[in-house]
N, C-alpha and C positions, 0 to 999 in steps of 0.2 A: 827658676828650677828647672823649668824645660830647656833653657839654653845651657845648663848644665848637664842634662841628659844628652843634648844631642852632641855636644863638644865631647862628652866622654865616648860615646858611642863612634864619633868619627876618629877619635884618636885608637879604639880598639880596633876599627877597621884598617886604619893605617897600618897597624902593627901587623895584623892578619895579612894584609897585603904585601907588606915587606917580606914577611916570612913565606908566602907563595912565592915571590919573586926569587927568593934564593933559592928555594928548593928547585925552581925551575929554570933557573939562569943556565945551569950547564946543559940544558937540552935545546936552548935557543940559540939560532945564528946571530952574529954580531949585529945587524941591522935592526933585526926585530927586537933584539934585547934593548937598543938604542931608543925605539920607540916607546917601549913599554915605560923605560926610566922617565921620559917625558911625561908620558899618563900619570906616573906615581907621583910625579911633583904637585899634580892637581887633587890628588886623593884626599888629602886632609880637609879640604875646604867644600867636597862636594856634597850634594844633598841626596839623603836616602831614597828619596822618592822620583823615580824618573818620569811619574805622570804629571809632574810640575808641566810638561809640554802635552797639553791636552790632546788627547786623539793619539798618542804615540804607539798605539797597538791596535793592530786590525786583522781582519782574516776573511778569506772568502772561498767560493767553490772556484776551482781551476777550469770547471766545465762552464762555467759562465763568460770566461774570458775569451775573445774572438782569437782563433788560431791563425797565423801567417804561414805555417809550412803546408799543412794538410788541410784540405777542404772537407768539412765533414759530411758535408751533401754527397760526397762521391763514396762513402762506405756503403758497400751491398749487404756485407754480411755481419759487421760489428756495430755495437753502440758503446763507442767509448767513455761517453760523460758519464755513464752509471757508475763507474768505478774510478773516476779521474780524481778523486780527493778533494782537498782543501791547500790554499796557501796561508801562510801565516807570517807577519812581519811587525817588527818592534824597533821603534827609532828611540835610541838613548844619547843624550849628549855626551862628549867626551872633554872637548876642550875649545878653546877660543884660539884662533890661530889664522895669519893671513887675512885679517879685517873680516872675519865671519866664524859662524858657530860650526864645528866639526863635530860630527854625532857617529855613531855606530849603527848600521844596519843589521839586524838580526833576522834572517828569513830562512823559512822553511817551507819546501813544497813538496807536496806527497810524491812520491815515486810508484806509478801504478804497478801492482802486482796481479791484478784481475782484469778481464775484459770480458763484457756482456756480449754474446753473439749468437747467433742462430744456432739450432741443432737440427739434426737429418730428419726430425720428426714433424718438424713446423713449428717449434716452441723454441725456447731461447734457454741459453746454458751460461754460466760463469765459468770462463777458461784461465787457467794459471799461463800468464805471458810465457813463464820459463818453458812450457809444453812447445813452445814456437821456435825454441833456440834463439831468441830474439830479446832485446831491452828496448824500452822506450826511453829515448834521450830529450833532452831540450832545455831551455831556458825561458825566464819570463820578465817582463818590463813593467816597472810600477811607477806611480805618479803619486809624489807627496804635496800637498796644497796646503798652505798655512799662511799667516800674518803676523805682523808684529807693529808695536807703535813707534812712531819716529817720536823720540823727546823733543825736538825743537819744535815741530809743528803740531804734535798730539794727534796725528791722521795715522790710521792704519795702512800698512804697507804690504801686499799680498807677495808671496813668493811660493814658486813651483819647482819642485826637484824631481827629475825622473830618475830612477834607479833601474839599472839593467843587471839582473842576475843571472849568471853565466850558467848554472847547473841545476838541475833538478836536486832534491834532498835538502841538507843544511849548507847555510852559507852565511858569513860574517863579512860584512863590508865594512873596514874600519876607516877612520880618518877621512870622511866623504863630507865635503862642506854642504851644509843644508840652505844656507843663504848668506849673502855678504852684506856687511854693513861697516860703512866707512866712518860713522861717528868716534868720537873719543870714549873708550871705556877702561882707559889705564888706571882709573881711580880704583876700579872693582877688583877685589882679591880672587872671588872664585867665578866659576863658569856660573854657577846658580844665580850670582846676583846680577850678572849680566841679563840671564833669561828673565829674572824678575823685573829689572829696570826696563827693558824692551817689551814685556808682556809677550811672550812667544807663544803662539798657540797653533797646533796643528789641526786643521779642520778636517782633512779627509786623506785616507789612504786608499787608494785604488788601482787595479791592475789594467794595464793598456792593452797589451799584448802577451801571447803566449807562441813559442816556436818549439812544436812538439813533432819529432819524427819517430817511425816505427810503426804506426797504426796500420798505415796503407800495406805495407809487407805483410801484416799479421790478417789482415782483411783478405788480402790476394791468397794467403796460404791456407786460411780457413775456407774459401770458396773452393779450393782443391780438395780438401779434405771431405767436405760436405758432398761434393759431387759423389766421390767415391762412396761415402757411407749411403747416400741416396739410391746409387745404383744397386747397393748390397740389398737395402731394404725393398727396393722394387724386384729385386730378383727373388728374394725370400718369400716374397708376397704372391708372386708369380708361382712361384714352386709349391707352395700351400694350395694355391688354388687348382694347380694342375693336377697334385697329388689328390686332393678331395675330389674333383671330376673324375680321377682316374677310378679310385675307389667306389664311387657311386655308380659307376658303369656310363658316365656320359663321355663317350668316347670322341665325339666332334670337339665338344669343349676341351677336352684334356690333350686332344692333338693340337688345338689353336693355342693353348697355354704353353705347351711345350715346345713349340716352334717358336713362340715368343721369347721363351728362356733361352733356347739355341741361339737366337739372334744376339743375345747378351753374353752367353758363355757358350764356347763352341767345346762343350764338355762330349765325347763321344757316347758316354751311358745316356743322355739325354736324346742323341740322335739315335741310338739304338731302340729306346722306348717309343717314341716316335714311330720308326719302321715297325715295330711289334703290333701298335695299335692300329696301324694303317692296315697291317696284315690281317688282324682280327676282325678289323671293320670289313675288309673284303670278304674274308670268309663268311660272316655272317650275312652280306650280300648274296654271296653265291648259295648259301641255304635258303634263302629266302626265295630266290628265283627258282630254285628247284624245287621247292612247294608250290611255287604259282604256275609252273609250266602245266601240269595236269589239268588245272582250271581252265588254261587258254585251249588246251585241246578240245575240252568238252563244248567251250564256246564256238568251234567251228561250225560252217553250214553243213546242212545234212548232205548235200551232195559231195562236198569235199571228205567227209567222214567216209561215205560208202565207199567212194573210189579208193581211198587208202585201205580201209578195211579189206576189201574185195582183193586188193594187190597183196596185203599182208596175208591174207587167207590163202592165195593162190601161192605167195611163196613158201607159206608153210607146208602147204600139202607137197609141193618140189621137193621140199627139203626132207621130208618123211615119207614120202610114197616110192615104193619100188615098180617102177613099170615093166619089169621084166616078169613080174608075176601075172600068169593069165587072168584075164578079168573074172572067170568062172570060180578062181580058187581065192579070191579076196575074202577075208574074213573080217569081223566086227571089232577086232582089236585096236583098228585105227582110231586115233582121237582128233577131235576138231580144234579150232584155234583156242578155245576157252577150256580146252582139257576134258570135255564129256566126250563118252565113246560114240564113234560113228556106226549107227545100225545099218543103213543102207547107204549105197554109192552108185553115183552115176559112171557111165561110160569113162569120163574123163578121170574119175577118182575124187570127185568133189562129194561130200556128204549130202545125201537127201533127207534122211532122218537121223538124230541122235538120241541118245538116252539121256536125260536129265531128270534128276531126283527121282529115278524109278519109273518114269513116264517116257514113253517113246514120243518125240516132237518133232514137227517138220522143220528143217533147217530153212526158215524163211526169213523175212525182214523183222517181223515181230519176234521171233526168238533172238535173232541178233542183235536188236535194239535192247531186249531184256539183259543180254548177256554183257552189252556195252555199258549199260545204265549200272549193272552191279559191279562191274569193274570201275566206273568213275566213283562210285560211292565208297569202295574200299580205299581208292586212293585219296579221296577229300578226307575220309576219316581220318587217315594217317596223318595227313598234312595239317588236320585240324589239332590232333592230339599232340604233335610235335611244336605248333604254335603256341599252343597253351602251356607246353611245357617251359618253353622260353621265357614265357610271360609270368610264370610261377617262379622261375628261376630270379629274373628280376625283381619282382617284388620281394621276394624272400630275401635277396641281397640287400635291398633298401631297409626292409626291416630289422635285418641283422644289424646292419649300421646304426639305426635309431636306438636299438637296444644296447647296442657297444657306446653311442654316445651317453646314453643314461649311465651306463656302468662306470663311463670315463668320469662324469662328474663326481661319481662318489669315489673314485679311486685317487682323483686328484686333490679332493677336499682332504683326504687323509695327510697330504705332504704340505698342507697350508701351515700348520704350526710349526714343523720343522723348518721351512723356507724363511718363514716370518722371524723367529726367535733368531736364526742364523743371522739374518740380515742387521738385527737391531743389537745384536750382542757386544759390539763394540762400542756402542754408545754409552750403556751402563750394565756391566756385568752383574752387579749386585741384585738387579731388578730382572734377570733372565726368566722367562715364563710368564712375564706379565707385559706384553706388548705394549698396550695404553700407558703404562706408566712409563717404558723405556721412551716412547715417543715424546710424552711431556716432560721427560728429562731432556730428551735433546732439544727441544724447543726452547727450554730453559737455558740450556747451553748456548745455544744460538744467541739468545737475548743477552747473555752475560757476556758472551765474547764481543758483541757489538758494542756493549757498554765499556767493557775494559779496554778494548784497542782505543776508543774515542778518548776515555780518560787518560790512559797512558800517553797518548800522542799529544794531547792539550797539556798535560801536565809537562811534557818535555818542552813543549813549543813557549809555555807560559814561565818556565823557571827562570829565576834571577830577574823579574820585574825590576828590582830597585836599581839605580844607576850604579852606587858603588858595589852591589852586588853583581851586577851585569859585568863590570870591568874585573872584578876579583875572577869571577868564572872565567874570562877569557885567559887569565894566567893560570888559575889552579885545574882548570879542565881541559887545558890546550893538549897535553898528552893524553887524555883518556875520551876526548871528544869522538874520535873516528871509532873507538871501541863502544862505546854508548850508541852511536848511530848503528852501527852494525847489530849491536844487542837488541834495539828497538825494531831493525827489519826483520831480524831472526824470529822475535816473539811473535811481530804482526803476520809473518810467514807461516809460521806454527798454526797461530788461530785461525788464519784462512784455511788452511789445509785442514785443521779439525772440523771447522763447519762445511766445508766441502764433502768430507766423510760422513758427517752428521745427516746431511740434505740427502745424499745417495742412498744411505741407510734407511732412511724414513721412507724414499720414493720405492724402493725395491721391497720393503716390507708391504707396502700398499698394493703393489702390482701383484706381489704372491697371492693376496686375496682374490684378484679378479682372474688370475691364471687357474685357481682352483674351479672358478665356476665359468667354463667356456662355454664358446657359440654353440647352439644345437640346430637340429634340421628340424623344420614344418614339415607335417604329412603331407605325401604326394595324394592324388585323388584315389589312388589304389592301394593305398598301404593298409595293411592288414591289423586288426587289434580286437580282442575280445571286448575291450569297454566302449561305452559311447563316448569317452571323453579322451584326449590327451592333455597334460597340464604342463603350463611353462610359467616363467616370470620374466620380467625384461628389466635390466638396469643400463645406465650410462653414466660416465664420468669424465670429466675434463683433466686431461693427463697434466696441463700446465699448472692446475692447481694442487697437485698431489705434494706440493712443498708446502702448503699452508697449515696453519694449526689446527684447523678442523673442517676439511674439504667436505662438500656435499656430493652424495652419491644419490643420483636420481633412481628410483625404483618402483614397480608396479608390484601390485601382491600377485598372489598365484590366481592364473585364469585357466580356463579351460576352451579348448577348440574342440567343438561338437562334430560328430559323423553324422552324416544324411541317412535317411531310411534306407536308402539303396545301397547303403555299405561304403560310399564315397565320402571323401573329405572336401572342405571348402578350397578354394583355389588358393595355392601358396601365395601368388603374387599379390592378391587380395589383402591378406593377412599381414605381409611385409609392407605394403603401402600405409596400414593403418598404424604399424608399429613404429616407420619411419618417421611418421608425423607426430610422435609424442614430443621430441625434444630435437634440437638442432645439433645434438651430438650423435656420436656411433653407436647406436644400440647394441647391446648383446642379449639374444633371446636365448635363456637357459633352458635346456630340457631336451627331450620330452619325458615325462614322468606318467607311468602309467596308471597310478593312483592318485587321490586327493592327499591322502596322509603321506605319501611319500614326497609328493612335492612341497608340501607346508614344512615337512622335516629339513629338507635341504634348503628351503627358503629361510627357514628361522635361523640355521647355521650360517647363512651368507649374512644376515644382519647381525649375528653376534661378532664375526670378523670385522664386520665394518665398524663396530664399535671397539673392538679391541684395539684398532689401529687409529682409534681417535679422529673417525670420519663421522659424519653426520648423514641424516636420511632426508631427502626431499621426496614427497609421496608424489607418484603418478598414478594417474585414472585409467584403468583400461579393463573393460568387462569381459574380455574374450570375443569368441566369434561362433556363434550357433551353439552357445554351450548346452549342456543337459544338466538336470539333477542327478545325484548320485543313484536315485532308486528308479529312475525313468525308464520305462520301457520303450524302447525305440522304434520296436515294430509297431507298436499300438497309438503312437503319437504323431500327428501330422508335421511336417518338415517347418521350421521357422522362416527360413529362408531358401531360394532355390539353389542350383549349382553353382550359379554366379555371384551368390552373395546377397541377391536382393530379394525383400521382403515378398512373400506370397500374400497376394489379395483374396480373401475370401469371397 
């Protein structure tokens, strides 16, 4: 019964093969047609199962094969092995000729479409190779090892066949001799009978070498691109630092940052701002010197002052006294150096007595010292008032900036939903408005895309495992082979593009959350605040993990920075050092907030958005610095730490 079924199937397949042959004969050149006629002569006696040659199919990673053209250790910016793909090879018997077994090698080597490389931010990115206007080309060499039984001696005879595949992608090498055998096999009618007679087995199929070119050019081109992007990032960071220092009135720091910017980009506007800041700095120094000069005058030695004052008074008399007036006609309307009326004068016109506060006093050294002291006090008071005004303006500017930052947190948080949903809309429009659902859909699509790609590719490589089916496919699919390969490549490229878009959408949505809760400023020692506390919270994240299913965000709870009894705040650097020790990542200090309720409200909204974007929370512990209770009367409470942040011992 089994023999009858096998015989029937073989005759059916023979008929199909003849039909396919006549359908395609008009498309084949003469030499090719001749070869297929020879193959068809064997088709009526072939077995359905090509796996009678044990181990006739194998596959492996292209990345594991040594490369003969390009040394992978020389790559500085890319890791090609991540997306190098697989090779697949199948060995199917064809015929017995020239005293040996002729076989068909069906080989498929992945054509790389992506390459893993560095990005300008210090992480990694999957680049589409077509972005570099280059293509990866190459070939591979394989070794097929096996053995058969010598019928005369019953010994196993080993054979090795090296196969060179000239191109990446799909290849079919026909009429290649697997091994030679000089014994008499004329009594056998089919190839399968000969294979069974010799007990042919393939023990291993392995790759020997790969010959790939193109990655080195991609590595060099990416290096140039990254250099430009890193320069842009450095420029943008310097620009942000310069503007921040400029807005906070840190003139020296702003000048330094702008000069570093100008070294990268000779923008006339940057040069103009540098000159403006230098002019402002010089003006401030001139005003300060003008205030200091009266104090320097007051510090002179008494004899120096008396000499100068005497000279000034004499000069004043010369300028105001008319020597043509007879001495006996002198009146009391003359004023002395300080503007007090002269009562009596001596022979040369110098005041002997003056009227001061309704009293006639003698113009002696005591009177002159009192007048000079009065003048000095007026000058000192004016200088002090001007200096205090400058201090108040500086503090007011900084406080206004703190208030502005608190308002910025609120305003930016209003844009999070819009930015986040826009980023995720292309993943799943039907779940628009539910970021968590959209991200989970995106992750599922990534997983499904990976599976479908693998299944489609494996299915294409394993199609036609049977010997007769393989031969018929060579006939029936000769015309459609290139179209099928092109379709697989198109589907694979579309899937990779979709995966790339999903990854970017998820990352953009999560970054929109962090953008809504920006870095704030810690208080200076002179920062004004009606309350005893300013409130903050700290968070940190790893940007390289934002494409994971549920990355973790490290965050503290809301904490307080407390004011000292003298109205000053703890040292800014002390707090920054403590915060920086919380994680190995870049921490963001969000705040300040002027009440605990306001801080908790913003903090809870932050946690909500973290959850909406399918991220998790890793709790950090930080208790704040010199914090006070909400009801504590600061003026009646001893300080917990001194100005430098050290505990005060009782």
